[in-house]
N, C-alpha and C positions, 0 to 999 in steps of 0.2 A: 504493500500499499504505500502510495506517495505521500509524504508528509509535507504539506504546503502551508505557510502561514496565512492566517486569515487576514483580509485587507484591514489595515488599521491596527492589527495586533492589540496589545494592551498598553496603549500609550501612557495611561496615567499611572501604571504600576511601577515603572522603572525610573530611577534617577542616576544610577552609576552603570555605566557601560564599560565592561572589562574586556579589551581586546587582546587576542594573540598577535604577534608581529610577523615572524617568518612564516611564509606560506599562506598567510591570511591577507596582510597588507603589503608586506614587503616581499618581492618575488625572489625567494632564496635560490631556486634552480637557475633562473636566468642570471642573476648576479653572480652566483657561484661559477656558472659556465664562462661568463665574461672574464672573470678573475683568472680562472685556471687556463683559459686560452692565452692570456697575457703572459702568465708564468710559462706556458708551453713554449712560447716564442723567446722570452727573455732568457730563460734558463737552458735553451736548446735541447729540449727533451727528446726531440726526434733524433738528434745525433747520439744521444745517450742510450737510445734503444726503445723509446716509447714510439712505436711506429704508427699509432692511430689514436688521434686526439679524441674522437667520438667515443671510442671504446675506454679510453682513459677516464674520460668524464663520467660515463655511465657506471664504471666500476667505483669511482669515487663516491658517487651518490650511494651506492649499495653499502660499501664500507662505512660511510658516515652515518647512515641510518642505523645500522647494526651497533655501532659503537655508542650512538646516542641512546639507544635502547638499554645497553649495558650500563650507561652512566645514569640514566634514569632510575635503574633498578638498584643502583649503589654498588655495582660490581667493579667499576673502574672510577678513577679520579679524572678530573677535567684535563690534566696535562696528558694523561695517556690517551685521552680521546683525540686531543689536538695533534699529537705526534703520529699516533698509530694510523689515522685515516690517510695520511700521505705515504707513510711507509708501507702499508698494506697494498695500496694502489700501485706503487712503484714495484712492488714484489710480484704483482700479476704480470709484469713485463720482465721478470727475472732481474730486477735491479734491486739489490740489497745494499743500500747506500744510506747509512744513518746521517751523514752530514748533508746529503741532498735533501732528504726528507725533512730535516730540521729547518734548512733554508727555506724550502717551500712552505712549511708551516708558518714561519715568521712573516715572510712576504704575503701569504695568503691572508693572514689576520690583519696585516696592515692594509692591504688593498681592499678586501672584500667590504668593510663597512663603509667605504667611500662610494660604492656603487648606488645608483638611485632608481633602479627599475621597480616600479610598483604595479599592483594589480589595477586593472581599469577601474575608474570611479574612486580610487582611494581618497585622494584629497577632496573631491567633491563631496563624498558621503561624510567625511570627518567634518568638514565645514558646515554641512547640513545639520548634523547632530550638535554641533557646538552652537549654531544659531537657534537651535530649539532648547538650548540651555541644559542639555544633558551633561554630566561630569563624565568625561572619557579618561580611562586608565589603561594601562598595559600589564599584563601578566605573561612573562616570557621565560622560557627555559634557557635562554641565551646567557652569555657572560656580560657582566657589568659594563666594562668599557666598550666592548664590541657592540652591544645593543644601543648604547647611548649614541655612539658614533653613526650607526645606521640611521637613527632618528634625526641626528644633526645634518648630515649630508643629504638625506632625501627630503628635508623640509618638513618632517612630521612632529618634530619635538614640540612645537607650539601648541598642538592639539590635546596633549595629555598632561593631566594634573599630576598623576602619580605613575611611576614606572617601576614595577617590581620584577626583579630578575631572580633566577634560581640562585645565583651567586650571592646576591644582596640578601635574599631571605633565607638561605641555607636550607632550601627545600626545593622541590620540583613538581610540576604538573605531572601526573594527575593527583598527587597527594593533597589532602584538603588543607594541610598546614600552610602551603604557599597562598591559597585563597584567603585563609584566615589572617595571614600577615597583610595581604592586600586589603582586606576589609578594614583592618585596624588603621593602616596607613592612610586609607582614602576616607576613613570615617563613614563607612557605608554599611548599611544594614543588609544581610542576605536578602531579605524579601523585597528589597528596592534594587537588587543588583542582577545582572545577566552577564554571561560569558559568551563572547563572539570569537569563534575560532574554526580552523580547518580540520583538525585532527581528532576523530572520535575517541580514540583510546588515551589521548592526553588532555585536550582542551575540554571536550564535551563530558567524558567520564569524570574528569576532575571536578567540573562544575556540578555534577550530579552528587559526587562525594561531599561537595561543600554546601549542598542544599540550595543551590540557585538555578534558575532557568538557563537555557543554552540557545544559542544560534549556531547551527552548523553551516559554515561557509563552504559549500560544495563546488569549489572551483572546477574540479575535475568531472563534474556532472555524473558521478557515480550514483547507483540506486541508493535511496535512503537507508541508512544502517541502524539496526536496533543497538542501543546503547547498553541497556541492562534491564532485565526482567520484562522483556517484551516491549519496552518502551522506546520510542523514537525520540530524537531531540525535540525540545519544546517548538523549535521553528528550524527550517532547512531553507536556505536560500542559494542560488546558483551564480549570483553576481552580487558585489557589494551594493550595486544600485538598488537591489530588491530590499535592502534594509529600510528603505523609506516606506515600505508597506507595513513594517512592524512598529517603526518609531516616528 
């Protein structure tokens, strides 16, 4: 059954809108691809044995997601995530070079946050919500410096009152503790709050654990997904523009 929001939603209920950043507003895949493409050229990775950039990029995404899952579950620390995603991707091309993977990691973290590719209607919808006097905040599993730089360079910082990162809160989505930290920082009550994000088992499930409503931003137009106990997200949208139907 397709879960679509009613026109108008429950406009009077919400005051605090908590957004995810990567994959919801800030286009991580496109920005990561542009950054890795630049590193592929400047570090002459083809000459070092990386014969196919597209394959290199796809493998990076796979390793990155697996390592993030391990990080979310507490199996590895952030430094291991940062270094291993490059090291493992190079190893796919039979390149076991610690120095190169560390250099790539440093340059990647310097360059990536300066990228500015956003999903369609991002600034438009944030301005729309601001004009309607909603309080906008971020809850992100990213690292403190990196996420703040993404907001700065992409021109999004001005829209958000509070930015809660996993590093700053010492917790990660989908744990309810990061949401409770965010509520306290934003002075928001759960019953007047809603989470807006793209990932069912991180953003949406985390919001369920925290006892707040959710908007699943389904950029990939997948079939609506049950979150828990046969329940769909409170709302599902397929474009940020559709948030106007809810708020």
